[in-house]
C-alpha positions in Angstrom: -0.2 5.9 1.3 -1.2 6.6 -2.3 -0.1 10.0 -3.5 -1.5 11.8 -6.5 0.2 14.5 -8.6 -0.9 16.4 -11.6 1.3 16.6 -14.7 3.6 19.6 -14.6 4.4 21.5 -17.8 8.1 20.7 -17.3 7.3 17.0 -17.8 5.1 17.3 -20.8 7.7 15.8 -23.1 7.6 12.6 -21.1 4.1 11.8 -22.6 2.0 11.6 -19.4 -1.3 10.0 -20.4 -4.2 11.8 -18.7 -2.0 13.9 -16.4 -3.0 12.2 -13.1 -1.3 9.2 -11.7 -1.5 7.0 -8.6 1.8 6.9 -6.7 2.9 4.6 -3.9 5.9 2.8 -2.3 6.4 -0.7 -3.8 6.1 -2.2 -0.3 2.4 -1.4 -0.3 1.8 -4.1 -2.8 4.7 -6.5 -2.3 5.4 -8.4 0.9 8.5 -10.4 -0.2 11.4 -8.3 1.2 13.9 -10.1 -1.0 12.1 -8.8 -4.1 11.8 -5.4 -2.7 15.5 -5.4 -1.9 16.5 -6.3 -5.5 14.1 -3.6 -6.8 15.7 -1.2 -4.4 19.1 -2.1 -5.8 17.9 -1.3 -9.3 16.5 2.1 -8.1 19.8 3.0 -6.5 21.7 2.2 -9.7 19.4 4.5 -11.6 19.6 7.3 -9.1 23.4 7.0 -8.8 23.7 7.4 -12.6 21.5 10.4 -12.6 23.3 11.9 -9.7 26.6 11.6 -11.6 25.1 13.1 -14.7 23.7 16.1 -12.9 27.0 16.8 -11.2 29.0 16.5 -14.4 30.6 13.1 -13.8 31.8 10.9 -10.9 35.0 9.0 -10.0 33.7 6.1 -8.0 35.6 4.6 -5.1 37.4 1.6 -6.3 40.5 0.7 -4.1 42.0 -1.7 -6.6 41.8 0.8 -9.5 43.3 4.0 -8.1 42.6 7.5 -9.3 40.6 10.3 -7.6 37.8 8.1 -6.3 35.9 11.1 -5.0 32.4 9.4 -5.0 31.4 6.6 -2.7 28.4 4.4 -3.6 27.0 1.8 -1.2 27.5 -1.2 -3.6 28.6 -4.7 -3.0 32.3 -4.6 -3.6 33.3 -7.6 -1.6 34.6 -6.3 1.8 32.2 -5.7 4.6 30.2 -2.5 4.1 31.6 -0.9 7.3 35.2 -1.7 6.2 34.4 -0.3 2.8 33.1 3.0 4.3 36.0 3.4 6.6 38.5 2.8 3.8 36.9 5.5 1.7 36.8 8.0 4.5 40.4 7.3 5.4 41.4 7.8 1.8 40.2 11.4 1.8 40.7 12.2 5.5 44.1 11.1 6.7 43.4 11.6 10.4 40.5 9.1 10.5 41.1 6.0 12.6 40.0 3.4 10.1 39.8 0.5 12.4 37.9 2.5 15.1 35.4 3.8 12.6 34.7 0.4 11.1 34.4 -1.0 14.6 31.8 1.6 15.5 29.8 0.8 12.4 30.0 -3.0 13.0 29.0 -2.6 16.7 25.8 -0.7 15.7 24.9 -3.6 13.3 25.8 -6.2 16.0 23.4 -4.5 18.3 20.6 -5.3 16.0 20.3 -2.0 14.3 20.4 -1.2 10.6 23.6 -0.7 8.6 24.4 3.0 9.0 26.3 3.4 5.7 25.0 6.2 3.4 24.2 5.4 -0.2 26.1 8.3 -1.7 29.1 10.3 -0.4 31.0 12.8 -2.4 34.4 14.4 -1.5 35.2 17.4 -3.5 38.6 18.5 -4.7 38.3 21.5 -2.3 38.2 19.1 0.6 34.5 19.4 1.3 31.6 17.0 0.6 28.0 15.8 1.1 26.1 12.6 1.5 22.7 11.2 0.6 20.5 8.3 1.7 18.0 6.7 -0.8 14.8 5.2 0.6 11.3 4.3 -0.6 8.6 6.9 0.2 7.0 4.8 2.9 6.7 5.6 6.6 9.4 3.0 7.4 11.6 4.3 4.6 11.4 7.8 5.8 12.2 6.8 9.4 15.1 4.6 8.3 16.5 7.4 6.2 16.3 9.9 9.0 18.0 7.4 11.4 20.9 6.9 9.0 21.4 10.6 8.4 21.4 11.2 12.2 24.0 8.5 12.7 26.3 9.7 9.9 26.1 13.3 11.3 27.4 11.8 14.6 30.2 10.2 12.7 31.0 13.5 11.0 31.2 15.2 14.4 33.2 12.4 16.1 35.9 12.2 13.4 35.8 15.9 12.3 34.8 15.1 8.7 34.1 17.9 6.2 30.7 16.6 5.1 27.0 17.6 5.4 23.7 16.2 4.5 23.4 16.8 0.7 21.6 19.9 -0.8 23.2 20.2 -4.2 21.4 17.3 -5.9 18.2 19.0 -7.0 16.2 15.9 -7.9 12.6 15.7 -8.8 12.7 13.2 -11.6 10.1 11.0 -13.3 11.5 8.2 -15.5 9.1 6.0 -17.5 10.4 2.5 -16.8 7.6 0.2 -18.1 4.6 0.2 -20.3 2.3 -2.5 -21.6 -1.4 -2.7 -22.7 -3.9 -4.4 -20.4 -7.3 -5.2 -21.9 -6.3 -3.0 -24.9 -5.7 0.0 -22.7 -2.2 1.5 -22.4 -0.7 1.4 -18.9 2.6 3.1 -18.0 4.7 2.9 -14.8 7.1 5.7 -13.8 9.8 5.9 -11.2 9.6 9.2 -9.4 12.4 10.3 -7.0 13.1 13.6 -5.3 15.2 15.3 -2.6 12.7 15.2 0.3 15.0 16.9 2.8 18.7 17.5 3.2 20.5 14.2 2.5 17.3 12.1 2.0 16.2 11.0 -1.5 12.8 9.3 -1.6 11.3 7.2 -4.5 7.9 5.9 -5.4 6.2 4.2 -8.3 3.5 6.0 -10.3 0.9 4.4 -12.5 -0.5 6.4 -15.4 -3.5 5.2 -17.4 -7.0 6.1 -18.3 -9.2 6.2 -15.2 -6.2 5.7 -12.9 -8.2 6.8 -9.9 -10.6 3.9 -10.3 -7.9 1.2 -10.4 -8.4 -1.6 -7.9 -5.8 -2.6 -5.4 -5.7 -6.0 -7.0 -4.8 -4.5 -10.3 -2.1 -2.3 -8.8 -0.6 -5.4 -7.0 -0.5 -7.2 -10.4 1.1 -4.3 -12.1 3.8 -3.9 -9.4 4.4 -7.7 -9.6 4.8 -7.4 -13.4 7.3 -4.6 -13.1 9.4 -6.4 -10.5 9.4 -9.6 -12.5 10.5 -7.8 -15.6 13.2 -5.8 -13.8 14.6 -8.8 -11.9 14.8 -10.8 -15.1 16.7 -7.9 -16.7 19.0 -7.5 -13.7 19.7 -11.2 -13.8 20.8 -10.9 -17.4 17.6 -11.7 -19.5 17.8 -10.2 -23.0 15.0 -8.1 -24.3 14.8 -10.0 -27.5 14.0 -13.4 -26.0 15.0 -13.9 -22.4 16.8 -17.2 -23.3 18.0 -19.4 -20.5 17.1 -17.0 -17.7 13.4 -16.8 -18.7 13.2 -20.5 -19.4 14.8 -21.3 -16.0 12.4 -19.0 -14.2 9.5 -20.7 -15.9 10.7 -24.1 -15.1 11.0 -23.3 -11.4 7.8 -21.3 -11.0 4.4 -22.7 -9.9 1.6 -22.1 -12.4 -1.6 -20.7 -11.1 -3.3 -23.4 -13.3 -2.1 -25.9 -10.6 -2.4 -23.8 -7.4 -4.3 -22.1 -6.0 -7.0 -22.0 -8.7 -7.4 -25.8 -9.1 -9.0 -28.1 -6.5 -6.8 -30.0 -3.9 -5.9 -32.7 -6.4 -4.3 -30.1 -8.5 -6.5 -30.6 -11.6 -8.9 -27.8 -12.6 -12.4 -28.8 -13.2 -14.0 -28.4 -16.6 -16.1 -25.6 -15.1 -13.3 -23.9 -13.2 -14.1 -20.4 -14.4 -11.0 -18.7 -13.0 -8.7 -21.2 -14.6 -10.4 -20.9 -17.9 -10.4 -17.1 -17.7 -6.6 -17.3 -16.9 -6.0 -19.2 -20.2 -8.4 -16.9 -22.0 -6.6 -13.8 -20.9 -3.1 -15.1 -21.8 -4.5 -16.3 -25.2 -6.0 -12.9 -25.9 -2.8 -11.0 -25.1 -0.7 -13.5 -27.1 -2.9 -13.0 -30.1 -2.7 -9.3 -29.8 1.1 -9.5 -29.8 0.9 -11.7 -32.9 -1.0 -8.9 -34.7 -4.4 -10.5 -34.4 -6.2 -7.7 -32.6 -9.0 -8.9 -30.4 -11.5 -7.0 -28.3 -11.0 -8.7 -24.9 -14.5 -7.8 -23.7 -16.1 -10.0 -26.4 -15.7 -13.2 -24.3 -17.5 -15.4 -26.9 -14.4 -15.1 -29.2 -12.3 -17.1 -26.8 -14.0 -19.5 -24.5 -14.4 -23.1 -23.3 -17.6 -25.0 -23.1 -18.5 -27.4 -20.3 -19.1 -30.8 -21.8 -19.8 -34.2 -20.5 -19.9 -35.2 -16.8 -17.7 -33.8 -14.0 -15.6 -35.7 -13.4 -15.6 -37.4 -16.8 -16.4 -41.0 -17.0 -13.3 -43.1 -16.2 -11.4 -40.1 -14.8 -8.7 -40.8 -12.2 -7.0 -38.3 -9.9 -4.1 -36.7 -11.7 -5.7 -37.1 -15.2 -6.3 -33.9 -17.2 -10.0 -33.0 -17.6 -11.2 -32.3 -21.1 -12.0 -28.7 -21.8 -13.8 -28.2 -25.1 -12.6 -24.9 -26.6 -14.6 -23.1 -29.3 -13.3 -22.7 -32.8 -11.7 -19.2 -32.5 -9.7 -20.4 -29.4 -8.7 -23.6 -31.2 -7.4 -21.6 -34.1 -5.4 -19.3 -31.8 -3.8 -22.1 -29.8 -3.3 -24.6 -32.6 0.4 -24.2 -32.6 0.9 -25.0 -28.9 -2.2 -27.2 -28.2 -3.3 -29.0 -31.4 -5.9 -31.0 -29.5 -7.1 -28.1 -27.5 -6.1 -29.7 -24.2 -4.5 -27.6 -21.5 -3.1 -30.0 -18.9 -2.3 -28.3 -15.6 1.3 -27.2 -15.6 1.7 -28.7 -19.1 3.4 -27.4 -22.2 0.6 -25.4 -23.6 0.1 -23.3 -20.4 3.9 -22.9 -20.1 4.1 -21.6 -23.7 1.4 -19.0 -22.9 3.2 -18.0 -19.7 6.6 -17.8 -21.5 5.0 -15.5 -24.1 3.6 -13.4 -21.4 7.1 -13.1 -19.7 8.7 -12.0 -23.0 6.0 -9.4 -23.2 6.9 -8.2 -19.7 10.5 -7.7 -20.9 9.4 -5.9 -24.0 7.4 -3.5 -21.8 10.6 -2.1 -20.2 11.4 1.2 -21.7 14.3 1.6 -24.1 15.8 4.3 -21.9 19.5 4.1 -21.6 19.3 3.9 -17.8 17.0 0.9 -18.0 19.2 -0.8 -20.6 22.3 -0.3 -18.4 20.6 -2.5 -15.8 20.8 -5.6 -18.0 22.9 -8.2 -16.1 23.9 -5.6 -13.5 23.4 -7.9 -10.6 24.1 -11.3 -12.2 25.7 -13.4 -9.5 25.4 -10.6 -6.9 24.2 -10.9 -3.4 22.0 -8.3 -1.9 20.7 -7.5 1.6 17.2 -6.5 2.5 15.6 -3.1 1.7 17.1 -1.4 4.8 20.4 -3.4 4.7 19.1 -5.2 7.8 19.1 -8.9 6.8 21.5 -11.5 5.6 22.7 -11.7 2.0 20.3 -13.0 -0.6 21.4 -14.6 -3.9 19.9 -12.5 -6.6 19.9 -15.5 -9.0 17.4 -17.2 -6.7 14.8 -14.4 -7.0 13.8 -14.8 -10.6 11.5 -17.8 -10.0 9.7 -16.2 -7.0 9.3 -13.0 -9.0 7.7 -14.8 -11.9 5.5 -16.9 -9.6 4.3 -13.8 -7.8 3.4 -12.2 -11.1 1.4 -15.1 -12.4 -0.4 -15.4 -9.1 -1.2 -11.7 -9.3 -2.6 -12.2 -12.8 -4.8 -15.0 -11.6 -6.0 -12.9 -8.6 -6.7 -10.0 -11.0 -8.7 -12.2 -13.3 -10.8 -13.6 -10.5 -11.4 -10.0 -9.2 -12.4 -8.9 -12.7 -14.8 -11.8 -13.1 -16.3 -11.1 -9.7 -16.6 -7.4 -10.0 -16.7 -6.8 -13.8 -14.2 -4.0 -13.3 -10.5 -3.4 -12.5 
């Protein structure tokens, strides 16, 4: 479901563009549950930080550190999540049977249900407390959140715990997390989260740009893929200034749309393969714009390739690169990466254009301190799926799929644009 909201006066200092945005759960445009899981981890980190700020500070549960440890956050500390929860509750409620509670939690998971561990629990100095669950604003997210709240309410009743579904966190926040121009037009993405009901915090993504209501589904899918790729690279430790090893590694492992699926079965785009040529054209235009050579992207004659010779060329063998004859403006723009004007599928020139595009993605992340705090936050970490329902996934392995998904989405958007002459 796509939600719309109009800018409120309270948020005018956040520079909303036209005041109307399209809002949706990320799962509407991303099918890879691993990528959604890692994105969900980033969202939880941001909301946890805001929660602590609003309540005037937190003392997170950390058994090896000691101290008050009043606030529990469902993070990957090492022990099983059910054991972790039971240890926290035992710490603040001496009568709790830690082994029994952990066993009840594990039995529920063994029965094929979702992990019933709340995302946030706070125990106050007065001996009371509250808990919250964080979920995407989708039908499945709402249902899973309600299920977890109901289960933990049962735990509260069974063990006589002094907690209730949270009401004190008055959240209705919109955080600008990413912004980059597309075809010369500014596009901004916000994370919006709010307290939907007692104990349940929901989040969604909101796209704000000129003519937001006319954006195609293909464009929105590309935009979400861009955001996920940028955030995952940041979470994995990529630096804003250049990306370094992380970006290079992701590029080396990704599959360029120049090879598949735009090209023919032999993997070599034809000289009149318009989508492939448009893909190179788009990346070239955006690279030139970032280099300070502003170009009107709608003036296609500035950057183009001409069909020359026969197809296939005389003497061509499967696997050989086919000669694309680029015009003079294009040749000037790409001279540093393709002196002869040749773009071999999956070759250096295409990789350089893609690498430059990736660095642009990272630069599009807002300079907000919350976003900056995510840098390297999950380096080496393992995560479970969005609902905590699947096996652990190595976060390091997700950079390449995220990058590949983004470039595939770019290719799909260009093909849609060429076919429909609109977003």
